C-alpha positions, 0 to 999 in steps of 0.5 A, spaced: 500 500 500 505 505 502 512 505 498 517 509 501 523 509 496 530 511 497 527 518 501 532 523 503 531 529 507 535 535 509 534 542 512 539 548 511 542 551 518 545 557 518 551 559 521 555 566 520 551 572 516 553 568 509 554 561 511 549 555 511 550 548 511 545 542 509 543 537 515 541 530 513 535 528 517 533 522 513 538 518 509 536 513 503 529 510 507 526 505 503 520 500 506 513 498 504 507 497 508 502 492 505 494 493 505 491 491 512 498 491 515 501 494 522 508 496 521 512 499 527 517 504 526 522 505 532 528 510 533 531 514 539 529 522 539 533 525 533 533 519 529 528 522 523 521 519 525 517 525 526 520 528 519 518 521 516 511 522 518 511 529 515 513 526 509 508 520 509 502 525 511 504 530 505 506 535 509 513 536 507 516 533 500 523 529 500 529 532 498 530 526 494 527 519 493 519 518 492 513 516 496 507 512 493 500 510 496 497 504 491 502 506 486 500 514 486 505 519 488 503 521 496 501 528 494 496 525 488 493 520 492 491 524 498 488 529 493 484 524 490 482 520 496 480 525 501 479 523 508 482 516 506 489 517 510 488 520 518 493 521 523 493 521 531 499 525 534 502 525 541 500 531 544 492 530 544 491 537 548 493 541 542 491 537 536 484 539 537 480 545 538 479 546 546 473 550 545 469 544 541 465 539 545 467 532 544 461 531 538 464 537 535 471 534 535 469 528 532 464 531 527 470 536 524 473 531 519 466 529 516 464 536 516 470 538 512 468 532 507 461 535 507 458 528 510 452 531 514 447 525 513 446 522 520 451 525 523 449 524 530 448 517 529 455 516 526 458 520 532 454 515 537 457 509 533 464 512 533 464 513 541 461 506 541 467 503 537 472 507 542 469 505 548 466 512 550 460 513 554 455 517 550 454 522 556 461 525 554 458 528 547 457 535 550 463 535 554 469 539 553 477 537 552 478 540 559 473 535 562 476 529 560 482 525 562 488 524 558 485 517 556 478 519 554 481 525 550 486 520 546 480 516 545 476 522 542 482 523 537 482 516 535 474 516 534 475 523 530 481 519 526 477 513 524 470 518 522 472 518 515 473 510 514 480 512 512 484 506 509 491 508 512 492 511 519 499 514 522 500 514 529 505 519 531 508 517 538 500 517 540 501 513 546 507 516 549 504 521 554 499 516 557 500 512 563 502 504 562 495 502 564 491 507 559 496 505 554 494 497 555 487 499 554 488 503 547 493 498 544 487 493 545 482 497 542 487 499 536 488 491 535 480 490 535 479 496 530 484 494 526 481 487 525 474 490 525 475 495 520 481 492 516 485 498 517 493 499 515 497 502 521 504 506 521 505 506 528 511 510 530 514 510 537 520 510 541 517 504 546 519 497 543 514 493 547 508 498 545 510 496 538 511 489 539 504 488 542 501 491 536 505 491 530 506 485 524 513 488 522 518 493 526 523 498 522 529 500 526 531 507 524 537 510 527 541 516 525 536 517 519 537 510 516 533 504 516 538 499 519 533 493 520 526 490 518 523 484 521 517 481 522 515 481 530 515 474 530 522 474 528 526 479 532 531 474 534 534 474 527 536 482 528 543 483 525 544 490 526 548 493 533 542 498 534 537 493 533 540 488 538 542 492 543 535 495 543 532 488 543 536 486 549 534 492 553 527 489 553 526 482 551 531 477 554 533 472 548 536 465 550 538 463 557 
């Protein structure tokens, strides 16, 4: 479904008055995500995860290389498939309008696509899918817990029935018990709605609990790609060290 081919991304940084230099963030990133697959992307801070996310979402262009969705350039595909790609960000407090009620937050992308038929019924169904009570419908973000608000963001992200969702560190600000609940919810939604996920995180245990495949991003390069069931086959030092820190292999 998604293909990233030899993607590079550089930014210019400025020093003295007339000097500038290029800083490479992504260096020849290549991978694919199949239909109905959940692929995890893991890397430390500064590895290029967020930059790659912006390229896939079409918010920025690669310096070189190509990104395709179903054989089309990501920009062309996004224009012809409005609402079919969605994103859930890490900071759920700033990714929504604090003056909107829960109902208005979930309705926002539907209204943008001019889908107003049976809107209230649809919103109630979405609340049920993310396991939130209908009593929250008229509440504002400051009246919700962090876990509840992230579920509202999740309901909004699936409201247009997207085929591809990017989770950009979407669980990292939640406590462990809430993370566990939302991971279970994401697994159920993936199975029920046949969605395709790119799940970006810095927590390997979170990724292995949800994803079919794991990409290890280190200093702007994919240094390892493994099925979750075959993590013991890691060859790169970065992947092996990361795995050893959370998963005891051997005896």
